[in-house]
A tleap script that builds the chain and sets N, CA, C and O, in Angstrom:
source leaprc.protein.ff14SB
mol = sequence {
  NMET LYS ILE LEU LEU GLU THR PHE PHE SER
  THR VAL LYS ASN GLU PHE GLY ASP ASN ILE
  ASP PHE SER ASN ILE ASN SER GLU GLY PHE
  ILE GLY VAL ILE CYS ILE ASN ASP HIE SER
  ALA ASP ILE SER VAL ARG ILE ASP ASP TYR
  GLN GLU TYR ASP ASN ASP LEU THR ASP GLU
  GLU ASN SER MET LEU ASN ALA PHE VAL SER
  TYR THR GLN GLN GLU MET LYS ASN GLN ILE
  ALA PHE ILE LYS ASN THR THR ASN CASP
}
set mol.1.N position { 3.037 126.167 -9.452 }
set mol.1.CA position { 3.757 124.935 -9.227 }
set mol.1.C position { 3.607 124.480 -7.778 }
set mol.1.O position { 3.534 123.280 -7.516 }
set mol.2.N position { 3.559 125.417 -6.835 }
set mol.2.CA position { 3.444 125.057 -5.425 }
set mol.2.C position { 2.164 124.265 -5.155 }
set mol.2.O position { 2.184 123.278 -4.420 }
set mol.3.N position { 1.059 124.697 -5.747 }
set mol.3.CA position { -0.209 123.990 -5.547 }
set mol.3.C position { -0.137 122.586 -6.149 }
set mol.3.O position { -0.644 121.630 -5.563 }
set mol.4.N position { 0.495 122.466 -7.320 }
set mol.4.CA position { 0.650 121.146 -7.929 }
set mol.4.C position { 1.464 120.227 -7.030 }
set mol.4.O position { 1.127 119.056 -6.858 }
set mol.5.N position { 2.550 120.769 -6.452 }
set mol.5.CA position { 3.384 119.965 -5.552 }
set mol.5.C position { 2.634 119.559 -4.298 }
set mol.5.O position { 2.700 118.404 -3.877 }
set mol.6.N position { 1.923 120.499 -3.700 }
set mol.6.CA position { 1.159 120.185 -2.493 }
set mol.6.C position { 0.121 119.105 -2.778 }
set mol.6.O position { -0.062 118.185 -1.980 }
set mol.7.N position { -0.552 119.220 -3.910 }
set mol.7.CA position { -1.541 118.212 -4.288 }
set mol.7.C position { -0.864 116.874 -4.546 }
set mol.7.O position { -1.368 115.829 -4.133 }
set mol.8.N position { 0.273 116.903 -5.226 }
set mol.8.CA position { 1.019 115.674 -5.501 }
set mol.8.C position { 1.393 114.973 -4.198 }
set mol.8.O position { 1.104 113.790 -4.024 }
set mol.9.N position { 2.035 115.701 -3.282 }
set mol.9.CA position { 2.488 115.088 -2.032 }
set mol.9.C position { 1.326 114.600 -1.166 }
set mol.9.O position { 1.485 113.645 -0.405 }
set mol.10.N position { 0.172 115.236 -1.271 }
set mol.10.CA position { -0.959 114.815 -0.441 }
set mol.10.C position { -1.737 113.640 -1.041 }
set mol.10.O position { -2.486 112.974 -0.327 }
set mol.11.N position { -1.570 113.378 -2.331 }
set mol.11.CA position { -2.353 112.312 -2.960 }
set mol.11.C position { -1.536 111.120 -3.433 }
set mol.11.O position { -2.096 110.042 -3.637 }
set mol.12.N position { -0.249 111.277 -3.612 }
set mol.12.CA position { 0.557 110.200 -4.193 }
set mol.12.C position { 0.779 109.067 -3.186 }
set mol.12.O position { 0.973 109.299 -1.993 }
set mol.13.N position { 0.745 107.861 -3.694 }
set mol.13.CA position { 0.978 106.643 -2.903 }
set mol.13.C position { 1.908 105.730 -3.693 }
set mol.13.O position { 2.144 105.950 -4.881 }
set mol.14.N position { 2.434 104.704 -3.027 }
set mol.14.CA position { 3.192 103.698 -3.762 }
set mol.14.C position { 2.228 102.649 -4.311 }
set mol.14.O position { 1.015 102.772 -4.142 }
set mol.15.N position { 2.752 101.638 -4.955 }
set mol.15.CA position { 1.891 100.635 -5.589 }
set mol.15.C position { 1.106 99.783 -4.595 }
set mol.15.O position { 0.199 99.047 -4.984 }
set mol.16.N position { 1.458 99.883 -3.302 }
set mol.16.CA position { 0.742 99.138 -2.265 }
set mol.16.C position { -0.282 100.004 -1.529 }
set mol.16.O position { -0.947 99.537 -0.605 }
set mol.17.N position { -0.404 101.273 -1.947 }
set mol.17.CA position { -1.361 102.182 -1.326 }
set mol.17.C position { -0.833 102.905 -0.106 }
set mol.17.O position { -1.594 103.554 0.612 }
set mol.18.N position { 0.480 102.797 0.137 }
set mol.18.CA position { 1.097 103.451 1.291 }
set mol.18.C position { 1.682 104.802 0.894 }
set mol.18.O position { 2.018 105.027 -0.269 }
set mol.19.N position { 1.802 105.704 1.879 }
set mol.19.CA position { 2.473 106.974 1.639 }
set mol.19.C position { 3.931 106.717 1.280 }
set mol.19.O position { 4.531 105.747 1.742 }
set mol.20.N position { 4.490 107.584 0.461 }
set mol.20.CA position { 5.887 107.465 0.047 }
set mol.20.C position { 6.717 108.433 0.874 }
set mol.20.O position { 6.335 109.589 1.057 }
set mol.21.N position { 7.852 107.960 1.372 }
set mol.21.CA position { 8.775 108.803 2.134 }
set mol.21.C position { 9.701 109.513 1.148 }
set mol.21.O position { 10.568 108.889 0.535 }
set mol.22.N position { 9.509 110.807 1.005 }
set mol.22.CA position { 10.322 111.597 0.088 }
set mol.22.C position { 11.419 112.370 0.817 }
set mol.22.O position { 11.972 113.314 0.253 }
set mol.23.N position { 11.747 111.998 2.043 }
set mol.23.CA position { 12.675 112.787 2.851 }
set mol.23.C position { 14.092 112.827 2.289 }
set mol.23.O position { 14.843 113.742 2.625 }
set mol.24.N position { 14.483 111.883 1.458 }
set mol.24.CA position { 15.848 111.859 0.922 }
set mol.24.C position { 15.935 112.202 -0.560 }
set mol.24.O position { 16.949 111.919 -1.198 }
set mol.25.N position { 14.899 112.801 -1.113 }
set mol.25.CA position { 14.934 113.068 -2.552 }
set mol.25.C position { 16.023 114.059 -2.926 }
set mol.25.O position { 16.509 114.036 -4.057 }
set mol.26.N position { 16.420 114.934 -1.997 }
set mol.26.CA position { 17.450 115.916 -2.333 }
set mol.26.C position { 18.808 115.261 -2.554 }
set mol.26.O position { 19.665 115.855 -3.208 }
set mol.27.N position { 19.032 114.068 -2.034 }
set mol.27.CA position { 20.308 113.391 -2.250 }
set mol.27.C position { 20.181 112.130 -3.092 }
set mol.27.O position { 21.139 111.738 -3.758 }
set mol.28.N position { 19.031 111.497 -3.075 }
set mol.28.CA position { 18.871 110.215 -3.757 }
set mol.28.C position { 17.997 110.262 -4.999 }
set mol.28.O position { 18.025 109.327 -5.799 }
set mol.29.N position { 17.223 111.321 -5.181 }
set mol.29.CA position { 16.262 111.331 -6.274 }
set mol.29.C position { 15.129 110.378 -5.952 }
set mol.29.O position { 14.814 110.154 -4.784 }
set mol.30.N position { 14.523 109.822 -6.972 }
set mol.30.CA position { 13.426 108.879 -6.749 }
set mol.30.C position { 13.376 107.869 -7.881 }
set mol.30.O position { 13.445 108.225 -9.057 }
set mol.31.N position { 13.255 106.610 -7.508 }
set mol.31.CA position { 13.042 105.530 -8.469 }
set mol.31.C position { 11.907 104.679 -7.931 }
set mol.31.O position { 11.974 104.201 -6.798 }
set mol.32.N position { 10.870 104.486 -8.726 }
set mol.32.CA position { 9.783 103.631 -8.284 }
set mol.32.C position { 8.477 103.957 -8.965 }
set mol.32.O position { 8.416 104.712 -9.935 }
set mol.33.N position { 7.445 103.365 -8.427 }
set mol.33.CA position { 6.094 103.550 -8.956 }
set mol.33.C position { 5.357 104.541 -8.065 }
set mol.33.O position { 5.350 104.411 -6.841 }
set mol.34.N position { 4.743 105.523 -8.694 }
set mol.34.CA position { 3.882 106.451 -7.961 }
set mol.34.C position { 2.457 106.240 -8.464 }
set mol.34.O position { 2.225 106.011 -9.651 }
set mol.35.N position { 1.522 106.322 -7.542 }
set mol.35.CA position { 0.109 106.151 -7.887 }
set mol.35.C position { -0.673 107.377 -7.441 }
set mol.35.O position { -0.542 107.834 -6.305 }
set mol.36.N position { -1.473 107.894 -8.335 }
set mol.36.CA position { -2.372 109.000 -8.035 }
set mol.36.C position { -3.760 108.542 -8.455 }
set mol.36.O position { -4.006 108.238 -9.623 }
set mol.37.N position { -4.662 108.498 -7.478 }
set mol.37.CA position { -6.000 107.962 -7.729 }
set mol.37.C position { -5.873 106.539 -8.271 }
set mol.37.O position { -5.255 105.696 -7.621 }
set mol.38.N position { -6.430 106.256 -9.423 }
set mol.38.CA position { -6.363 104.908 -9.989 }
set mol.38.C position { -5.326 104.784 -11.101 }
set mol.38.O position { -5.349 103.820 -11.865 }
set mol.39.N position { -4.422 105.749 -11.197 }
set mol.39.CA position { -3.423 105.765 -12.262 }
set mol.39.C position { -2.028 105.657 -11.663 }
set mol.39.O position { -1.831 105.908 -10.474 }
set mol.40.N position { -1.056 105.279 -12.501 }
set mol.40.CA position { 0.301 105.121 -11.985 }
set mol.40.C position { 1.336 105.477 -13.038 }
set mol.40.O position { 1.043 105.583 -14.229 }
set mol.41.N position { 2.565 105.657 -12.552 }
set mol.41.CA position { 3.711 105.876 -13.424 }
set mol.41.C position { 4.925 105.241 -12.761 }
set mol.41.O position { 5.137 105.388 -11.557 }
set mol.42.N position { 5.709 104.542 -13.548 }
set mol.42.CA position { 6.967 103.952 -13.094 }
set mol.42.C position { 8.062 104.894 -13.577 }
set mol.42.O position { 8.268 105.046 -14.781 }
set mol.43.N position { 8.767 105.530 -12.632 }
set mol.43.CA position { 9.672 106.621 -12.996 }
set mol.43.C position { 11.028 106.498 -12.309 }
set mol.43.O position { 11.189 105.786 -11.318 }
set mol.44.N position { 11.984 107.209 -12.868 }
set mol.44.CA position { 13.304 107.371 -12.274 }
set mol.44.C position { 13.676 108.843 -12.413 }
set mol.44.O position { 13.738 109.372 -13.523 }
set mol.45.N position { 13.924 109.501 -11.282 }
set mol.45.CA position { 14.294 110.915 -11.287 }
set mol.45.C position { 15.690 111.038 -10.689 }
set mol.45.O position { 15.905 110.711 -9.522 }
set mol.46.N position { 16.621 111.504 -11.483 }
set mol.46.CA position { 17.986 111.783 -11.048 }
set mol.46.C position { 18.271 113.254 -11.319 }
set mol.46.O position { 17.443 113.956 -11.898 }
set mol.47.N position { 19.435 113.713 -10.903 }
set mol.47.CA position { 19.730 115.145 -10.960 }
set mol.47.C position { 19.584 115.727 -12.374 }
set mol.47.O position { 19.024 116.812 -12.528 }
set mol.48.N position { 20.063 115.046 -13.385 }
set mol.48.CA position { 19.969 115.552 -14.755 }
set mol.48.C position { 19.290 114.564 -15.694 }
set mol.48.O position { 19.490 114.614 -16.907 }
set mol.49.N position { 18.490 113.672 -15.132 }
set mol.49.CA position { 17.880 112.640 -15.949 }
set mol.49.C position { 16.498 112.300 -15.411 }
set mol.49.O position { 16.291 112.216 -14.201 }
set mol.50.N position { 15.575 112.109 -16.313 }
set mol.50.CA position { 14.234 111.655 -15.947 }
set mol.50.C position { 13.819 110.579 -16.932 }
set mol.50.O position { 13.797 110.807 -18.141 }
set mol.51.N position { 13.492 109.414 -16.414 }
set mol.51.CA position { 13.038 108.308 -17.251 }
set mol.51.C position { 11.632 107.908 -16.827 }
set mol.51.O position { 11.310 107.860 -15.639 }
set mol.52.N position { 10.829 107.629 -17.798 }
set mol.52.CA position { 9.463 107.175 -17.557 }
set mol.52.C position { 9.322 105.823 -18.247 }
set mol.52.O position { 9.454 105.723 -19.466 }
set mol.53.N position { 9.056 104.791 -17.463 }
set mol.53.CA position { 8.977 103.448 -18.013 }
set mol.53.C position { 7.541 103.049 -18.333 }
set mol.53.O position { 7.299 102.248 -19.236 }
set mol.54.N position { 6.614 103.599 -17.607 }
set mol.54.CA position { 5.199 103.305 -17.819 }
set mol.54.C position { 4.411 104.451 -17.207 }
set mol.54.O position { 4.758 104.934 -16.129 }
set mol.55.N position { 3.354 104.892 -17.880 }
set mol.55.CA position { 2.599 106.029 -17.373 }
set mol.55.C position { 1.188 106.004 -17.951 }
set mol.55.O position { 1.000 106.057 -19.166 }
set mol.56.N position { 0.199 105.921 -17.060 }
set mol.56.CA position { -1.185 106.054 -17.514 }
set mol.56.C position { -1.899 107.181 -16.768 }
set mol.56.O position { -3.118 107.160 -16.599 }
set mol.57.N position { -1.105 108.171 -16.322 }
set mol.57.CA position { -1.656 109.312 -15.599 }
set mol.57.C position { -2.459 110.207 -16.537 }
set mol.57.O position { -2.201 110.260 -17.740 }
set mol.58.N position { -3.429 110.905 -15.970 }
set mol.58.CA position { -4.193 111.889 -16.732 }
set mol.58.C position { -3.323 113.121 -16.964 }
set mol.58.O position { -2.234 113.226 -16.400 }
set mol.59.N position { -3.794 114.043 -17.782 }
set mol.59.CA position { -3.043 115.279 -18.024 }
set mol.59.C position { -2.811 116.046 -16.728 }
set mol.59.O position { -1.709 116.541 -16.489 }
set mol.60.N position { -3.838 116.149 -15.891 }
set mol.60.CA position { -3.701 116.861 -14.616 }
set mol.60.C position { -2.692 116.157 -13.705 }
set mol.60.O position { -1.872 116.813 -13.064 }
set mol.61.N position { -2.751 114.844 -13.649 }
set mol.61.CA position { -1.814 114.084 -12.822 }
set mol.61.C position { -0.395 114.197 -13.365 }
set mol.61.O position { 0.561 114.254 -12.592 }
set mol.62.N position { -0.251 114.229 -14.692 }
set mol.62.CA position { 1.067 114.426 -15.297 }
set mol.62.C position { 1.621 115.805 -14.978 }
set mol.62.O position { 2.831 115.958 -14.818 }
set mol.63.N position { 0.760 116.810 -14.883 }
set mol.63.CA position { 1.209 118.148 -14.485 }
set mol.63.C position { 1.784 118.114 -13.073 }
set mol.63.O position { 2.807 118.741 -12.799 }
set mol.64.N position { 1.123 117.380 -12.177 }
set mol.64.CA position { 1.641 117.234 -10.811 }
set mol.64.C position { 2.970 116.486 -10.825 }
set mol.64.O position { 3.903 116.861 -10.115 }
set mol.65.N position { 3.059 115.428 -11.633 }
set mol.65.CA position { 4.299 114.659 -11.736 }
set mol.65.C position { 5.427 115.528 -12.269 }
set mol.65.O position { 6.541 115.473 -11.749 }
set mol.66.N position { 5.163 116.324 -13.290 }
set mol.66.CA position { 6.190 117.210 -13.851 }
set mol.66.C position { 6.677 118.221 -12.822 }
set mol.66.O position { 7.870 118.521 -12.767 }
set mol.67.N position { 5.771 118.746 -12.010 }
set mol.67.CA position { 6.174 119.668 -10.942 }
set mol.67.C position { 7.065 118.947 -9.940 }
set mol.67.O position { 8.046 119.519 -9.465 }
set mol.68.N position { 6.739 117.699 -9.612 }
set mol.68.CA position { 7.550 116.903 -8.694 }
set mol.68.C position { 8.939 116.650 -9.273 }
set mol.68.O position { 9.935 116.765 -8.558 }
set mol.69.N position { 9.019 116.309 -10.552 }
set mol.69.CA position { 10.311 116.051 -11.191 }
set mol.69.C position { 11.174 117.308 -11.149 }
set mol.69.O position { 12.348 117.236 -10.784 }
set mol.70.N position { 10.613 118.454 -11.516 }
set mol.70.CA position { 11.361 119.720 -11.482 }
set mol.70.C position { 11.828 120.041 -10.074 }
set mol.70.O position { 12.978 120.428 -9.867 }
set mol.71.N position { 10.941 119.882 -9.114 }
set mol.71.CA position { 11.269 120.140 -7.706 }
set mol.71.C position { 12.393 119.224 -7.235 }
set mol.71.O position { 13.346 119.683 -6.606 }
set mol.72.N position { 12.288 117.940 -7.535 }
set mol.72.CA position { 13.295 116.972 -7.097 }
set mol.72.C position { 14.657 117.289 -7.689 }
set mol.72.O position { 15.659 117.289 -6.974 }
set mol.73.N position { 14.705 117.559 -8.984 }
set mol.73.CA position { 15.981 117.864 -9.623 }
set mol.73.C position { 16.580 119.158 -9.074 }
set mol.73.O position { 17.797 119.244 -8.909 }
set mol.74.N position { 15.758 120.159 -8.789 }
set mol.74.CA position { 16.263 121.403 -8.212 }
set mol.74.C position { 16.787 121.174 -6.801 }
set mol.74.O position { 17.827 121.721 -6.434 }
set mol.75.N position { 16.090 120.381 -6.012 }
set mol.75.CA position { 16.547 120.073 -4.654 }
set mol.75.C position { 17.881 119.333 -4.678 }
set mol.75.O position { 18.732 119.572 -3.822 }
set mol.76.N position { 18.071 118.447 -5.638 }
set mol.76.CA position { 19.335 117.726 -5.754 }
set mol.76.C position { 20.464 118.686 -6.126 }
set mol.76.O position { 21.567 118.577 -5.592 }
set mol.77.N position { 20.201 119.618 -7.028 }
set mol.77.CA position { 21.209 120.612 -7.402 }
set mol.77.C position { 21.532 121.520 -6.224 }
set mol.77.O position { 22.692 121.874 -6.013 }
set mol.78.N position { 20.517 121.899 -5.455 }
set mol.78.CA position { 20.748 122.724 -4.265 }
set mol.78.C position { 21.608 121.983 -3.250 }
set mol.78.O position { 22.469 122.589 -2.612 }
set mol.79.N position { 21.389 120.687 -3.094 }
set mol.79.CA position { 22.166 119.882 -2.152 }
set mol.79.C position { 23.633 119.850 -2.565 }
set mol.79.O position { 24.516 119.987 -1.718 }
set mol.80.N position { 23.902 119.671 -3.849 }
set mol.80.CA position { 25.285 119.657 -4.337 }
set mol.80.C position { 25.934 121.012 -4.122 }
set mol.80.O position { 27.083 121.080 -3.685 }
set mol.81.N position { 25.221 122.094 -4.419 }
set mol.81.CA position { 25.761 123.441 -4.211 }
set mol.81.C position { 26.053 123.677 -2.736 }
set mol.81.O position { 27.077 124.272 -2.400 }
set mol.82.N position { 25.179 123.226 -1.861 }
set mol.82.CA position { 25.385 123.378 -0.422 }
set mol.82.C position { 26.633 122.623 0.022 }
set mol.82.O position { 27.442 123.153 0.785 }
set mol.83.N position { 26.792 121.402 -0.447 }
set mol.83.CA position { 27.963 120.597 -0.071 }
set mol.83.C position { 29.238 121.254 -0.578 }
set mol.83.O position { 30.227 121.322 0.153 }
set mol.84.N position { 29.235 121.741 -1.819 }
set mol.84.CA position { 30.419 122.409 -2.371 }
set mol.84.C position { 30.760 123.656 -1.573 }
set mol.84.O position { 31.932 123.916 -1.301 }
set mol.85.N position { 29.750 124.429 -1.195 }
set mol.85.CA position { 29.993 125.657 -0.437 }
set mol.85.C position { 30.518 125.373 0.960 }
set mol.85.O position { 31.359 126.122 1.458 }
set mol.86.N position { 30.054 124.326 1.600 }
set mol.86.CA position { 30.508 124.027 2.957 }
set mol.86.C position { 31.875 123.364 2.966 }
set mol.86.O position { 32.603 123.487 3.951 }
set mol.87.N position { 32.248 122.664 1.899 }
set mol.87.CA position { 33.568 122.037 1.866 }
set mol.87.C position { 34.648 123.016 1.436 }
set mol.87.O position { 35.833 122.760 1.651 }
set mol.88.N position { 34.262 124.130 0.835 }
set mol.88.CA position { 35.235 125.137 0.421 }
set mol.88.C position { 35.529 126.151 1.511 }
set mol.88.O position { 36.428 126.978 1.354 }
set mol.89.N position { 34.793 126.106 2.609 }
set mol.89.CA position { 35.016 127.068 3.702 }
set mol.89.C position { 36.194 126.685 4.551 }
set mol.89.O position { 36.518 127.384 5.510 }
savepdb mol mol.pdb
quit
């Protein structure tokens, strides 16, 4: 999964060909269009929900996307656990 994520983060762009800032995915998730090579997917990733509105990614690109979705949802859960632990101290 780590290699899929590294490849995803190094190749994914937005619909305008720009790098995507994923610095807040642990608290905000992700909503938007991701492009890998000449393919794209319009997605929404939330802590317990994943919606795909359009997707023409290849199987390999979908594997990278699935790794990203799992990673994002886990990071969001970790953020909530961290906040709960620090507010209970």
